[in-house]
C-alpha distance (Angstrom), angle and dihedral (degrees) to the residues before:
residue distance angle dihedral
M1 . . .
R2 3.81 . .
A3 3.78 117.0 .
D4 3.81 91.6 -127.5
S5 3.79 92.5 56.8
G6 3.79 94.0 56.9
P7 3.79 127.4 -120.8
V8 3.79 122.0 -46.7
E9 3.80 110.0 -111.4
G10 3.78 123.4 -127.4
V11 3.79 135.0 175.9
C12 3.81 133.0 -137.5
L13 3.81 113.5 -128.0
S14 3.80 122.2 -174.7
K15 3.77 135.1 125.4
N16 3.81 95.6 -152.4
L17 3.82 107.6 28.0
D18 3.79 133.5 57.9
L19 3.79 95.6 -133.1
K20 3.78 93.7 177.5
A21 3.80 90.6 57.9
L22 3.81 91.2 46.3
F23 3.80 98.8 45.1
G24 3.81 109.4 14.4
D25 3.79 97.0 94.9
V26 3.80 95.7 44.9
F27 3.81 91.7 48.8
E28 3.82 88.7 54.6
R29 3.81 90.6 50.6
F30 3.80 103.2 38.1
A31 3.82 106.1 21.5
P32 3.82 104.3 47.5
G33 3.79 93.0 160.7
V34 3.80 93.5 66.3
R35 3.77 135.6 53.3
L36 3.79 118.7 -145.6
L37 3.80 117.3 -150.7
S38 3.76 136.9 -178.4
P39 3.83 114.4 -126.7
E40 3.81 89.0 -104.8
E41 3.80 91.0 57.0
V42 3.80 95.1 53.4
E43 3.81 109.3 108.0
D44 3.79 98.2 173.0
P45 3.85 114.9 27.3
S46 3.81 90.4 -165.6
R47 3.83 89.3 67.7
I48 3.81 92.8 59.6
R49 3.82 108.3 104.9
F50 3.80 101.3 167.5
A51 3.78 140.5 25.0
L52 3.78 130.2 -148.6
A53 3.77 103.6 -150.5
W54 3.79 146.6 177.5
K55 3.81 122.5 170.0
P56 3.82 93.9 -17.1
E57 3.79 123.8 -163.0
D58 3.82 114.8 -97.2
D59 3.83 92.4 -103.7
A60 3.80 96.2 35.1
F61 3.82 96.9 117.1
T62 3.81 97.1 41.7
P63 3.84 98.7 94.2
Y64 3.80 94.2 52.3
G65 3.78 109.9 75.7
N66 3.81 97.2 168.3
L67 3.79 99.7 55.0
A68 3.80 114.0 144.6
L69 3.80 98.5 171.4
V70 3.80 140.3 26.8
S71 3.80 115.3 -168.6
S72 3.78 129.5 -167.2
I73 3.79 118.3 -138.7
A74 3.81 89.7 -135.3
A75 3.80 142.9 25.0
G76 3.81 93.5 -80.7
V77 3.80 121.6 83.7
D78 3.81 101.5 168.6
S79 3.81 94.6 108.6
L80 3.82 90.1 50.7
L81 3.79 96.1 48.2
A82 3.81 90.9 46.8
C83 3.82 93.2 52.8
P84 3.85 108.8 111.8
S85 3.81 93.6 -145.1
L86 3.81 96.4 52.4
P87 3.84 105.5 122.4
P88 3.80 112.4 -118.9
D89 3.79 95.4 -133.0
V90 3.81 103.6 49.6
A91 3.79 123.5 102.6
V92 3.81 114.5 -111.2
T93 3.78 117.8 -153.4
R94 3.77 136.0 -177.6
L95 3.76 135.2 -163.7
R96 3.79 116.8 -85.3
D97 3.78 110.6 -167.1
P98 3.83 123.7 164.2
D99 3.80 88.8 -163.6
Q100 3.79 88.8 56.8
G101 3.80 88.6 55.6
A102 3.80 90.3 52.3
L103 3.80 90.9 50.4
M104 3.80 90.4 49.8
A105 3.80 91.5 48.7
G106 3.79 92.6 51.9
F107 3.79 91.7 47.0
A108 3.80 92.0 49.8
A109 3.81 92.5 46.1
W110 3.81 90.5 51.7
H111 3.81 90.4 54.8
V112 3.80 91.9 46.4
I113 3.81 90.0 54.3
W114 3.81 91.4 43.1
H115 3.79 92.0 57.7
H116 3.80 99.0 33.0
R117 3.81 93.3 52.0
N118 3.84 95.0 36.8
M119 3.79 90.2 -125.2
G120 3.79 92.4 171.3
A121 3.80 88.5 71.4
F122 3.81 89.6 66.6
L123 3.80 92.5 54.9
E124 3.79 91.0 50.3
A125 3.80 90.8 48.3
E126 3.79 92.1 47.6
A127 3.80 91.1 52.4
A128 3.81 88.2 53.2
S129 3.84 94.1 42.5
E130 3.79 86.8 -120.6
W131 3.80 126.3 151.7
L132 3.80 111.9 -140.0
G133 3.76 100.9 -145.7
V134 3.79 133.2 174.5
G135 3.78 112.4 -38.9
R136 3.81 93.8 12.7
Y137 3.80 99.7 83.3
A138 3.79 124.6 66.8
G139 3.78 104.1 -163.2
F140 3.76 109.6 99.5
S141 3.78 118.2 103.7
A142 3.77 127.3 125.5
P143 3.82 114.9 -97.3
R144 3.82 88.5 -129.4
T145 3.82 88.6 67.3
C146 3.81 93.3 56.1
T147 3.80 115.2 73.7
V148 3.79 114.6 -155.5
G149 3.80 119.4 -155.9
V150 3.80 123.4 -153.3
L151 3.79 119.9 -158.9
G152 3.80 108.8 -158.0
Y153 3.78 126.3 31.5
G154 3.77 106.4 -158.1
L155 3.78 123.6 111.1
M156 3.81 92.2 -53.9
G157 3.79 96.5 41.2
K158 3.80 93.5 49.9
A159 3.79 91.8 51.2
V160 3.80 92.2 47.0
A161 3.81 93.4 47.7
R162 3.81 93.1 49.1
G163 3.78 93.3 45.7
V164 3.80 96.1 49.1
A165 3.82 92.7 43.7
T166 3.81 89.5 53.5
L167 3.80 87.7 61.9
G168 3.79 90.4 60.0
F169 3.80 100.4 -99.9
P170 3.82 117.5 133.6
V171 3.80 105.0 -118.5
V172 3.80 128.0 -154.7
A173 3.82 116.3 -168.9
A174 3.80 123.2 -162.2
L175 3.81 115.6 -134.6
R176 3.78 125.0 -177.2
K177 3.81 92.8 -155.8
P178 3.83 133.0 26.4
R179 3.80 116.6 -95.7
D180 3.79 128.8 -145.1
E181 3.80 89.1 -139.9
A182 3.78 122.0 87.6
P183 3.79 117.8 -123.1
P184 3.81 115.9 -102.5
P185 3.81 119.3 -105.8
G186 3.79 112.5 -65.4
V187 3.83 93.6 17.8
R188 3.79 127.2 105.7
F189 3.82 127.3 -171.8
E190 3.79 128.8 -129.9
V191 3.81 106.3 -163.1
G192 3.79 134.2 -169.1
A193 3.77 143.0 30.8
N194 3.82 93.1 -37.7
A195 3.80 96.1 41.9
I196 3.81 95.4 110.1
R197 3.80 93.5 49.1
D198 3.80 93.5 43.6
T199 3.80 91.5 48.8
A200 3.80 92.1 49.7
A201 3.80 90.9 49.9
E202 3.81 90.1 61.0
S203 3.80 99.0 40.9
R204 3.78 126.1 103.8
I205 3.80 84.1 178.2
L206 3.81 120.1 27.3
I207 3.81 120.6 -162.8
N208 3.79 118.6 -164.5
V209 3.82 119.2 -156.0
L210 3.81 97.9 147.5
P211 3.80 121.8 143.2
L212 3.79 114.5 -113.8
T213 3.81 112.6 -105.0
E214 3.78 133.0 145.7
E215 3.80 87.4 -94.9
T216 3.80 94.2 53.3
R217 3.80 99.5 39.1
D218 3.85 109.1 117.1
V219 3.83 90.1 4.1
L220 3.81 92.0 139.7
D221 3.79 96.0 69.8
G222 3.77 141.1 131.3
K223 3.80 93.1 -82.3
L224 3.78 91.7 56.5
F225 3.79 93.8 43.9
S226 3.81 90.5 50.3
V227 3.82 92.5 65.4
M228 3.80 94.7 48.7
P229 3.82 119.4 99.7
E230 3.79 115.0 -89.8
G231 3.80 111.2 -87.4
S232 3.80 95.5 18.3
V233 3.80 125.6 156.3
L234 3.82 131.1 -126.5
I235 3.82 121.9 -149.0
Q236 3.80 106.4 -169.1
L237 3.83 112.8 -163.8
G238 3.82 100.4 142.6
R239 3.80 121.2 78.9
G240 3.78 129.8 -39.8
D241 3.81 92.6 -119.9
H242 3.80 91.1 61.1
L243 3.80 91.2 73.8
V244 3.79 127.1 71.4
D245 3.79 97.6 -147.0
A246 3.79 98.3 -156.1
D247 3.80 91.0 49.6
L248 3.80 90.6 55.6
D249 3.81 90.0 52.6
A250 3.79 90.6 49.7
A251 3.81 93.0 47.9
L252 3.80 91.3 50.8
D253 3.81 92.8 46.9
S254 3.80 91.9 49.8
G255 3.80 93.6 48.6
R256 3.80 93.0 -118.6
L257 3.81 85.2 118.9
S258 3.78 119.0 32.1
A259 3.79 97.6 -168.7
A260 3.79 145.4 -10.0
S261 3.79 139.8 -153.0
L262 3.80 113.1 -148.7
D263 3.81 123.2 -169.1
V264 3.83 99.0 159.2
F265 3.80 131.7 47.8
R266 3.78 141.8 -174.7
Q267 3.78 88.5 -117.9
E268 3.79 117.6 37.9
P269 2.93 127.5 -135.1
L270 3.79 90.3 36.5
P271 3.84 104.5 -121.6
P272 3.83 114.3 -105.5
E273 3.79 90.4 -124.5
H274 3.80 93.9 56.6
H275 3.80 111.5 121.1
W276 3.81 93.2 -133.1
W277 3.81 90.0 74.8
R278 3.81 88.8 65.4
D279 3.80 98.8 39.6
P280 3.83 109.1 105.7
R281 3.79 90.0 -157.3
I282 3.81 91.8 64.0
L283 3.80 126.7 70.7
I284 3.80 111.4 -158.9
T285 3.80 127.5 -159.5
P286 3.84 123.7 176.7
H287 3.84 102.5 -114.0
K288 3.80 92.4 -72.0
A289 3.81 103.4 129.8
S290 3.80 90.5 119.5
D291 3.77 142.3 -17.4
S292 3.79 140.2 -178.6
S293 3.77 133.4 -131.6
P294 3.81 118.1 -97.0
R295 3.80 87.2 -127.9
L296 3.81 91.2 62.6
V297 3.81 90.2 49.4
A298 3.80 90.5 53.5
E299 3.80 94.2 46.1
Q300 3.81 95.3 47.4
V301 3.80 93.6 45.6
A302 3.81 91.4 49.4
A303 3.81 90.4 50.1
A304 3.81 91.1 48.2
V305 3.81 92.0 49.9
K306 3.79 89.8 51.3
D307 3.80 90.8 50.5
V308 3.80 97.9 48.8
L309 3.79 93.5 46.3
A310 3.81 88.2 51.9
G311 3.81 91.1 51.1
R312 3.81 96.0 -105.0
M313 3.78 127.6 125.7
P314 3.82 109.2 -119.5
E315 3.79 118.9 -117.4
T316 3.80 87.8 -124.8
A317 3.82 94.1 56.0
V318 3.81 119.4 125.4
C319 3.79 129.0 -141.4
R320 3.78 106.2 -112.8
E321 3.79 93.1 -154.9
D322 3.80 92.9 54.9
G323 3.79 94.2 38.1
Y324 3.82 95.1 -130.3
């Protein structure tokens, strides 16, 4: 991207977000080597070399025959890889943000404490002006007696596992493949084809931060819940399509699960009429477990564009076969 050749042109592609409005200004300030356009601003589709995308339409990539790069605005790329018009030979990148991992870890740790210490009881008591004295509050058990499982051990999963283990909870992390790295203090690995099931079977609290692939779609189902200890808790921070909604309802009604925290949903926003809003066993947050700054998006996309046009694979590239 030489200054004398002009900026490299890219297009924003999303069916539910105005990416130009969200990122246009920061690209101008922090990614001077590229020019970000809305589809309506594109005069010559052949000049478009990259796309900034999130949940694109099925035919979104079709007009742009010279794409070299498609970048997600976040860590997830499932909606990009599933798009029928995604060219088979373009690099696909995602955001990699250590600060995002720290945000996710703090969010997950908050939910672990919320459930482990039965913090909801205090809010109910406060609303009733009631003092929960000795013998009236069930929320004291040592963290070492409460195993926390973590499904997914990428950037987010590592941060979550480390953070929760620091609080004194034994952590079990599910890995599909063996790693050369040793687990951090307080964390143990379950590895292999049955790692997710084996991790769930040990977990009083189960945190999901898996990427969405065909292998992990619907992974949080009745079969998985059935092996968890009676009265366990689910903290769902991955993707909405990981969870079989009806199976969660059944697990809660049977007592297999006692509670759940849900940050992601199959339909977002969650409709106001959905029964989960009124279920006291479920704590709902609006897909806010973590986020990254628009500046970082602009800087990483600009670096990735520079790499692919120079014939290098960007550090933020994903493996299409693995889905992450």
